[in-house]
C-alpha positions as CSV (number, residue, x, y, z in Angstrom):
1,M,16.6,8.5,-4.5
2,R,13.9,6.9,-5.7
3,D,10.9,8.2,-7.6
4,S,8.0,8.8,-5.5
5,S,5.6,7.1,-8.4
6,E,7.5,3.8,-8.0
7,W,5.6,0.5,-8.0
8,L,6.4,-1.5,-5.2
9,T,5.0,-5.2,-4.7
10,T,2.9,-6.3,-2.1
11,P,6.1,-7.5,0.0
12,E,8.1,-4.2,-0.6
13,A,5.1,-2.2,0.4
14,A,4.5,-3.7,3.5
15,A,7.8,-3.8,4.5
16,Y,7.9,-0.2,4.0
17,L,4.8,0.3,6.2
18,R,6.4,-2.0,8.5
19,V,3.3,-4.2,8.4
20,H,2.5,-8.2,7.4
21,P,1.8,-8.5,3.9
22,E,-1.6,-9.9,4.3
23,T,-2.7,-7.1,6.4
24,L,-1.9,-4.9,3.4
25,R,-3.8,-7.4,0.7
26,S,-6.9,-7.1,3.4
27,W,-6.6,-3.2,3.4
28,A,-6.0,-3.3,-0.7
29,R,-9.3,-5.3,-0.8
30,K,-11.4,-3.2,1.4
31,G,-10.4,0.1,-0.5
32,T,-8.6,1.2,2.9
33,I,-5.2,2.3,0.9
34,P,-5.1,3.1,-2.8
35,A,-3.9,-0.2,-5.1
36,A,-3.6,-1.3,-8.3
37,K,-4.8,-5.1,-8.8
38,L,-2.9,-7.3,-11.2
39,G,-4.7,-10.1,-13.2
40,N,-7.3,-12.8,-11.5
41,R,-4.6,-14.0,-9.3
42,G,-5.3,-11.0,-6.6
43,G,-1.9,-9.9,-6.8
44,F,-1.4,-6.2,-6.4
45,R,1.2,-3.4,-6.7
46,F,1.2,-0.1,-4.6
47,K,3.0,3.3,-5.5
48,R,5.0,4.9,-2.8
49,M,3.3,8.4,-3.0
50,D,0.1,6.6,-2.1
51,L,1.7,4.6,0.7
52,D,3.4,8.2,2.1
53,R,0.2,9.9,1.9
54,F,-1.7,6.6,3.7
55,L,0.8,7.0,6.5
56,E,0.5,10.8,6.9
57,S,-3.4,10.2,7.5
58,R,-2.7,7.6,10.0
59,K,-0.7,10.2,11.6
60,S,-3.5,12.5,11.4
61,G,-5.9,10.1,12.6
62,G,-7.3,9.4,9.1
63,A,-7.5,5.8,8.5
64,D,-8.1,3.1,10.4
């Protein structure tokens, strides 16, 4: 079993959430989903536990 604090790349996180990577990048830029920005090139990393919380909030109607 994987650690819930594990960091995922944008493609990995997008696959986990079943969304397009650009959708995930947009959410990260807007602050809709927690993300760590990497350098000046605009890459992101996402914690699995944050993704799980995001999914839970969407189930309960929290996030857009």
